[in-house]
N, C-alpha and C positions, 0 to 999 in steps of 0.2 A: 698261196705263198705271199709272204710280206715283201713288198718292194723295198729295195735297199734304202731309197730316199726316205720313205716313211719310217723305216726302222731307225735310221739315224735321228730323225726328228724326235721320236719317242725317247731315245737315249739322251738327247740334248735336253729335252724337257725334264727328265728325271735328274740330270746333272744340275740344271739351274735350280730346281726345287731344293735339292740337297744342299748346295753351296750357300744359297740364300738363308736357309734355315740354320745352317751352321754359323753363319755370320750374325744371327740373332734376329732376323726378319721373319715375319709371319707371312706365309703364302696363303692368300685368301681366294685366289682363282688361278686355274691353269687349264689350258686346252691346246690341242693341235687342230689345224685346219683339216676338215674332212675332205676326203677325195671328191673332186668334182665341184667343190664350192669355190666362190670367187671373192673370198674375204681379203685377199691381197697379202696374207702372211702365212708362215708355217706354224709358228707357236705364239702363244700369248701367256704371260705370267704376270700376276699382280701381287705385289708385296707391300707390307705395311710395317713401318718402323715401330719401335717401342713407344713413341709419342703419337702414334696413330696417323702419321703422314703416309699416304699411299702413293705408289708408283706403278704405272702400267708399262710393261716392256713387251714389244713385239720382236720376234726373231725370225730370220730367214736362214735356212740351213742349206749348205752346199757341200755335199759329200763327194767331191770330185778329186781325181788324181791328176787331171789335166789342168792346163793354165786357166786361171780365172781372171776375167776382166772387170774393172771397176764399173763398166757399163751394165754388167749383170746385176749389180747392186743398185745402180742409178735408176734403172727402168722400174724397179720395184717401189721406189719411194713415192712417186705420185699416186700410185694405186692405193697404197696403204693410207696415206694422209687424206685422200679424198673420201675414204669410206669409214674412217675412225676418228672421232673427235678428240678423244683423250689419248695422247701419245707422249710418254715421257722419255722413251728411248727406243731407237731402232737398232737392233743387234744383228749383225751379219756373222754367221758362224761357219767356219771352214776348217776342218781338222788337219788337212794335208797341204793345201795351197793358199798362198796369200792372194788377195785381190791386187791386180796390177794394171797399170796403164803404160803400154809399151812406148808410147810417144813422149808425153810429158807427164810423169807421175805426179809432179807437184801441183798441176792445175786442178785435178779432181780432188786432191786432198784439201786444197784451199776452198773448193766448193762445199765440201762437207763441213769445214770449219765455219763457212758463211751461214749455212742453214742451221747450225748447232743451237743458236738461241731459241729457235722455234721447234725444230725437230732434231734433237741430238742423235748422232749416228756413232756407233762404236763397232769396230771389227774385232772378232775373237778368232784369230788365225794363228799360224805358227809364229808370225812376227810378234803377236801379242800374247805368246806363252800359253796357247790353248792346251798343248800337250802336257805341260806342267800342271795346269789346273785339273785336267782329267786324271792325273796321277794321284790326286787326293782320294779317288774312289776306284780301287783296282778292278772291281767287277765291271764298271763302265769303261774303264781304260781298255780292258781286254776285248770288249765288244767292238770298240772303235778301231783299235790298232792291232788286233789279233796277236797280242803278246801279253805275257805276265809281267807284273811289276811289283816290287816289294812295298810293303806298307811303310810310308815315310815316317820319320820320327816326329814327335810332337812339336819341337822347336821349328823344324822346317815347314811343318804343316801350318803353323800360325803365320809364318812369313809369307807362304803362298796365299793364304786366306786374306791377309792384309793387302797383298799385291792385287788380288782380284777386286777387293773392296775399293781400293783407290782407283783402279782402272774404270770400274763402272760408275763410281761416284766422283769422277774428276770434275774440274770446274767447267768443262764444256758438255758434260753429260747430265747425270742426275744431280750434280752440284750439291753434294752434302757438305756445304762449306762450314767452316768453323769460325765463329766470330769471337775473338778474344777480348779480355777486359781492356787490353791496350787500345782496342778500336772504339772505346766508349765515346771519345770526343768526336769521332766521325759520324756517330749515329745520334747522340743526344746532346752534342755540344757541351755546354757547361751547366746543363740543367741539373738542379739539385733539389732534394727535399728540404724545404725550409723548416727551421725549428718552429714549434708551435703550430704546425700545419693543421688546418681544419679540413678533414676529408669530407668531400661533398657527395651528394646523391643527385640522381637525375629522374626526370619524369618525361613521359612521352606526349603530354598535352600542353598546349600553350598556357592555358588557364590553370593557375595554381589552386589546388584543392585546399579548403580550410583545414588547418591543423594537420598538414601532410606528415609532420614528423611523428605523429602518433598512429599513423595509418600506413602500414607497410605496402598496402596495395597501390598507393600513390607513388611509389618509388620503383625504379627498375635498375638492375645491375648493368653496368656498362659492357661487361664481357658478354652478357646475354644479347644486348643490342648489336654488338659487333658480329657475333656468330650467326645471328638470325638475319642480318642485313645482307644484301647482295654485294654492295660496294663499300659500305662503311656507314659512319655516323656523322651527322652535323650537330655540334654542340652549340646551342644558342643561349644567349644571356645578355643582360644589359651592360653598358659601360661600367667598368670597375667591379663587375660581379665575381671576378676571380677565375675567368676562363683560362687565361694564360698560366696562372699558378697551378690550377688543377691539371692542365695538360702536361706541364713539366713534372708534376707529381706522378701522373700516370706513366710518363716516359721512363722515369727513374725506376718506378716499381716494376714495370715490364722488363727493363734492362736487367735488374737484379734477379728476376725470375726466369730469364730467357732459356736457361738450360733445362728447366723443368716443364715450361709450357711451350717451348719451341716457337714463341712469338718474338720477332725482332722488332723493337720500336725504332722509328726514325723521326726525330723531332726537327721541324724546320719552321722558321718564321716566314710569313708570306709578304712581309713589309717591302721586300725588294723585287718582288715578282713584277715583270713589265712585259711590254708587247713583244720583246725579243726573246723572252723566256719560254721554255716548254716544260711540260710536266716531267719528262724524262731528265731534263737538266737539273731539277731539284731533288732527284732521287739518288740514292747511293750507287756507286759503280757496282756492276754485276747484281743489280737488284733482282733480276729474273732468276738468279740462281739460289736466292734465299727461299726456303720452303714456305714461310709465312712472314711477310713483311707488313707491319702496321705503320703506315705513314701518318704522322701526326702533324698537321699543318695549322699553325696558329695565326689568326688574324685575317680571315678572308675580307673583312670590312676595311682592311688597310691596303688592299691591292688597288693600284691606280685605276685599272680597268677591270672591274669585277666580272662584267659580261665576257670579256676576252678570256679570263681565267676559267670561267665556268664552261665555255665552249671548248677550250683546250682539254679540260678534265674529261668532258663527255667524249671527245674524240679519242683520248688516250684509252679510256675504258672500252669504247666501241672497237677500237683497233685490236685490243687484246682478246675481245670476244671473237672477232673475225679470224684471228690467228689460230683458234681452236686449242690453244694451250689452256691448261687448268689455271684459274686465277690464283696467284699467290700473293696478291697485293690488295690490301684494304686500307681505307683512309678514316682518320678522325679529323674533322675540320671545324675550327671554331669561328664564330661570326656573331656580331651584334644582331640581336633579334630584329630590330627595326630595319637594318640594312638588308638582311636576308629576305624578309617578307616583302620589301618594296622592290628590290632589284633582282635577286636570284629566284625567289619564290619556290623553286623546286629543283632538286638534283635527282635524276632517275636512279633508283637502286640504293639511295641513301635513306637511312632512318633519322628523323629529326628528334633530338633529345634536348630537353631544357634543363639548365643548371638550377637546381633548387637553391633558394636562398639559405643563408646561414640562420639557424634557429637561435633564439635569444640565449639559451643556455650555452651554446657553443661560443657565441660572441662574448658573453660575460666572462667565461673561463679564459678565453684568449686574452682579453684585456687585463684580467687579473694575473694570469701566469706570465705574460710577456711584459706588461707595463706596470703591474702592481697596483691597479685601480681597485679599491676596496668598496664594493657595492653593498656589503652587508652592514657596515658601520658608517663609514665616512660619507657615502653617497647613497644611502638607503632610500632617499626620496626621489631618486632619479626616475623620470617617467619613461620606462622602456617602450611602452606601446606608442607613445607620441613620436618616438624617433626610430621606430622599428625598421623603416626602409633604409636608414643609414646603418644601423647595427647589423643588417643582413648583407652588407656590401663590404668585402675585404679591403678594397682601396680606402674607403673612409674609416674603417676600423683602425688601419695602420696610422692614418693621419690623426685620428682621435687620440690614439696611444702616444704617438710622437709628441703631439701638442701637450698632452698631460705631463709627460716627463719634463717639459720645459716650464710649464705654467702652473701645474697642479690643479688645473681647471679642466672640466669636460666641455670642450667646444663642439657644437653640433652643426652650425651653419656650413653648408657645402662650400660656399664661396670663401668663407673665413678659413676653413680647413685648407683649401688649396692655396690661399694667400699665405698661410703659415708655412705650408710646404715649400713654397717659392722662397720665402725669407730664410727658411732653414738651409735650403740648398745654397743660396748665395752666401750665407754666413759660413757654411762648411767649406766652400771653395776658397773663400777669402782667407780664412784662418788656417786651413789645413792643406788643401790641395795646391793652391798657388800662392802660398804665403811669401815665397822668395821672388816673386815676379810682380810686374806692374799689373794690378788687377782692377778692372773698371766695372763696378756693379751697374752703373748707368748705361754703359755700352751694351752689356749683355741683355739688359731689360729692353733697351731700344731695339736691338736686333731681334729679340724674341717676339716683341709686339708687331714689328713690321712683317716678319716672316709668317707669324700666326695669322695675321689679317689677310695677307696675300694668299696663303694656302687655303684658308677657310673659304674665301670668296671664289677660289678656283676649285673648291671641293676636292682637294688632294691631301694625301697624308705624307708625301715625300716630294722633294723638289730637286731638280738637277742643279749642280754647282753653278752652271752658267746663268741660270735664271735667278738663283739666290744672289749671285754677284750683281746682276742687273738691278735687283731690288735694294741691296745693301751697299753697293759700290765695291765691296771687298768681302772675301770670306775667309781670309787668313786667320782672323781671330775667332771664328766660329767654333774651332776645335776646343776652345776653352769655355764655351758657353755651357752652363750646367744643365740646360733644358733641351739642348739640341745635340743630335749625334749624326755621324756620317757612316753610311754603309760601305761595303767593299766596292760597290759600283758607283761611288762618289756622289750619292744622293743624300740630301739632308732631310731629317725628320725630327719631330719632337719625341723625346723619350716617353712621354705620356700624352696621349691625345687629350686628356682632360685639362692638362696644362695649356696646350694650344688653344683650346676652347675658352679657358679662363682669360687668357690675354686678350682675346677678341672681345669677350663680354666686357672686360675692363675698359676697352676703347669705346664700345657702344654706349656705356654709361655716361659718356662725356659729350655726346652729340644731342641735337634737338630731336623732337619727336618725329618730325616729317622725314628727316634723314634716316632715322632709325627704322621707321616703318617701311620706307622704300627698300631698305636692305633686307629685312627679314620676311616680308610678305611674299606670297607666290607671284601675284601681279595685281593690277588695279581691279580686275574683275573677280578674282578669287582672293578675298581678304582673309587669308589664313597664314599661319607661320609656315614657311617653306620647310619641308622635312629635313633638309640639310642644315637648318639653323636650330633645330630642336634643342640640342645639348647646350648650345651657346645661350639661347634664351632662358633655359632652365637656370643656368648660372647667373644670368643677368637679373633674373627675378629675385635673386638672393643677395644683391649688391645695393649699396647706398649710392644713389645717383648724385652728380654734382648739383643738379636741380631736382628737388623733390617733386616738383610739378610734372616733370617728364615721366617719372616713375608712375605717378597716378594716372597720367594720360595713357601710358602703356597698358596698365591694368584695365582701365576703362575700355580700351580698344580690344583687348583680349576677351573680356567679359562679353562683349558684343559679338565678336567674330570667331574666337577660338578658345572657348571657355575652359577646355581641359588643360590648356597650358598654364592657367592661373593656379591650378593645384600645386604647381612646383614652387610657388613663391614663398619666401621667408615670412612666416606668420607674424614675426615682429615688425615687418615693414608694411603689412597690410592691415587695415582697420578691421575690427569685428564686424562693422556694418557691411563692408565689401565681402567679407568671408560669408556672412549670412546670405547676401544677395546671390553669391556664386553657388553656394550649396543648393539653395531653393530653386534657382533657375535651372540648374543642371538636373536636379532630382525630378522636377516637374516635367521637363522635356524628355529626359532619358528613361526614367523609371516609371513615372505615372502615365504619361501620354503614349510612349513607345513600348512600355512594359519590358524594357531591356534589363539585363543583369548589370549590377554595378561591380567594378573591379574590386578584388579583395587584396590588392597590393598595399593598402593602407595610406596611399598618397592623399586621396580625397578626404578620408576620415581624419587624418592628421591635420590637414589644412583647415577643415571645417570645424575644428574642436572649439566651439563656443557654447556657452550655456543656452543661448537662444536656439542654436542648431540642434543641440541634444534634445531639448524639449520638442522641437519640430519633428525630429525623427521618431521619438517615442510615440507621438500622436499618429504618425504614418504607420508605424509597426502595429499599432492596435486598431487601426481603422479597418473594419470588416467590409467596407465599401470598396476597398482597393484590391487589385490583383495580388494573389499570394506572392508572386515573384517580386512585386514592388515592396511588399511588407518585409519579405526576406532580405531585400537589398538594404532597407532601413536598418535592420539588425546587423547586417554585415558592417555598415558604416559605424554604428554604435560601438562595435568591437574595437575600433581604433581610436576611441575618444576617452577622455578623462571622466569617469563616472563615480569616483569615490567620494560622494557626499550623501547626506541623508535623503535629500529630495530624490536623487536618482535611485537610491536603494528602494524607496517606496514605489517609484515608477517601474523598476525591475520586477518587484514582487507582483504588481498588478498585471504586468505583461505576461509573466509566467503563468499565473492563474488563468488568464484569458486563453493562452495558447493550450494549456492542459485541457480546458473544457472543449475547445475546438478540436483538439486531437482525438478526444473520446468519440466525437461524432464523425470524424473523417481521418482515420489513422494514416491512410496512404498519402494523401496530399499534405498532411501537416507533419510528417515524420522529420523531414529535413529542417523545417523551421523550428520544430521542437528541439532538435539537437543543437541548433544554433543558439537558441535562447538559453538552454542549460549551460552551454559552453560560455556564454556571455556572463551568466551569473557566477560560474566558477571563477572566471577571471577577476571579477569585481570582489 
């Protein structure tokens, strides 16, 4: 004979399956607890939405006619949550009696509300219309209530189904929350898709493969990275590489598609994250109720204490694991590659992805479409390869285009481009923004230089108002400064980090060599540029100094102590003799003696582009006495040099024939170097 309790459990299981199916959900699993087992629950049912979001519901059934106490539900909760990891809802079902607390009913109700974020509890009792819900299915109603009921009309049926749906998916239970278009500003702020946006691709390896744009194996889709990662993705790239622009593009794209993919994006700048901030503070309210929230955090490198943020993020993720709730939050975090590799190094459960540079075709179309630069007729002799590192960076592309609109010239020097940007901002504010007020260009420049130098030496990207006031004596006029902005927590920062670094470089170009070296080197024992000064020194090497001798002394010191920094120098400011010395010293040590690969980012090749160096590298590429990796590196560097003359055409022909002959004898080892050589000839 079937026990009454077990019989009611089976009826309830049938009821839940029917009603969920009628509401449009797919039931993927259902079971009742077998007699004698200690699983802690009577029923389990798992449902999946049309967008493949799954929910696991555990139910406890009480088919009693006598009074029920809240404690009878309370004592079940620890047992269930201690034996089952995935719990989306605990459902207590009683067809005849409500659960009551005869002393203070409100106290236990508050307890259930308190645990709801981690273990939502819902009662399906007379108070919560259980009899009405059973009336949807007359055959089940009769088994429970021993009476017949007429089939309800369709309109009433839909009202009851909607009532059940809202009860189960209320904001404290399964939280099927609806995010409207009017909520856009709360989730992605003012992020917009920019006109002429150049959509980017990503790779998983730090080292960029040659000609990645023609090899789909070298790129990976961001949605693939997100779905396959445990906690999210870290997007890495150099300053000005377009990380922020791409993250805003991703945010807007996901927002527009949120109804079809059920991913809710949440975009937030990390610029104002401080020691008093927590990860939960920067998330939207009720974030735990969103089925899949993708938190897009821009600018980890701009956080004052990066280690503090990393630790808080790890704790946040660990606490969510401990809570046993299914994770509904993943992250995309952007950071400068150098800062991540030196300070963060690794975030558990995150996949690292590198932003691929813009390819030359994208860059030229962008400059043509947005700024009207004609590379076919007017500028057909422009050396794309020589300036490839600039053309692949969105920040500089914008500056090149803006400068062209004013001067009709293509300006390439980084320092000159930022200088032009600064002048443009000052002119714009004086003529348009503050034309009816007293405007002091000199005051704004003085403020910017002082703050930039102070912040750079303190290695910070934002500064409290009190400290800024101590440096400048007043901050009332900072609000009108075109390069500096104030956040909601009253901190000041530069609109663009590159501008902050430029102002510092501008100051360093005016001091003597001993003061300069004391500032930028690590210490007297380690005579290398301190990593925190890399970007400033890069700009400095592209500036004209007040004393030319100081510039030459700096170059000489770098050649001796930190030769890779010299690659960043403006070739118009460095003699061919120095460029020849730098290339040969570096190649001898790095490629010949240590047999290491040379970087394919084009920086060294562009810097070393002299006739003497081209001849030197051809000799190394053809030398059978050298390691294959060394010869390969020579060809990589030649790929970034100007080879369009008859002498180089003859050298290329000789190189190709030699590599072909060597390839015939050893196809495996010479395959890559053969491909490189053919690509080099195609380019020329």
